[in-house]
Steps between C-alpha positions, in 0.01 A plus 500: 500500500719207399643497149432224250785346304423309182777281360551228242738205526609434138668171584200338667254716305315593818340824612505644852333786682729563795582137591166349396479318169229597254366274223567585138239580240569170322484300823163645597348436156656155460381378841153629417503289182502811280853475358599140423864397485627479143675190361805722446547590868843337525827651622628503141200691367491736799870577445437568130209728587713685755774562243246631248355736760850625585557577133167684486612710796815600310286603201273703729799683647639593157229464231647439154408710198511189282559129546866412460586132567870594514435665837405158635791302363600230742142452617370144497320440165188372677464835680534723194144463359322613820753779554449620143121484541507715814738751341274526195199558725681787678604651166165462322284624788753763617452340839665673797540271799478665841517187716650163410501185716367714782378376840171631639299429813139557601436572866126465439528152347820387678645374172822583315644435159740592222343622178680497165475848349300818554552787261344744259389476138264734320491713816351217709632272771536144372557198723675213319534133581788383278474134406763291321244220465122470479330714768340258749136498595458748779754749361231768481420457870870529582522825304186631669636430849829670409295799384334524842838485675644765269206732565554476875880488510603732213185713478482430126197357321600303190258593222561180301620149583683277251669166464799527268606172340862514378580139412565516126677830442182694426308671780141387544313749715163394638286735703345358814158631599364420844163526669369614836430134577863406434613784724283357778644153432865604545424706810306205640793268428725720716253504789444124465876431514534683829180345640636153431832590664337649810273196535782255421329354199744362244 
């Protein structure tokens, strides 16, 4: 039996199984018209978002007991409010991250992606989508598809899904509830993406 190798190219932001590229969660949903591009999808905003996520990873690796801005001296002032908001969320909820900026792949759906944070609070697995701006329409479907990939790849079923807005220095946690219909929609989007590719339909 041949082995399967899953890898991620961080420079091109592409996913591969062996040498075959796989579409990302966002690509599948966006091309299905379920996750529209935001007006802030510029290199500058993507770079800012990446730096915020890197800071969140550092917080996850060494959770603070209290917020201390002195620990972030030298950080760009525009990045401090979202960093503070995420740190306060971790402190207030006693959140313990298990996976951060983690790549997952579904063999069943032939889709891959990188979710923000999966961890535990109140004895439950929480899946977080950390947003430094307003969560776009379709964010709940993105979270749902990540949940399906996590269940298959990591054998963990997140009990609760959340978007976590961190723009203004105060964490705003919003629970995302999904339906059986929405589950069917995201699974259908994956199958439709591959059907279009196989039939050479743009």
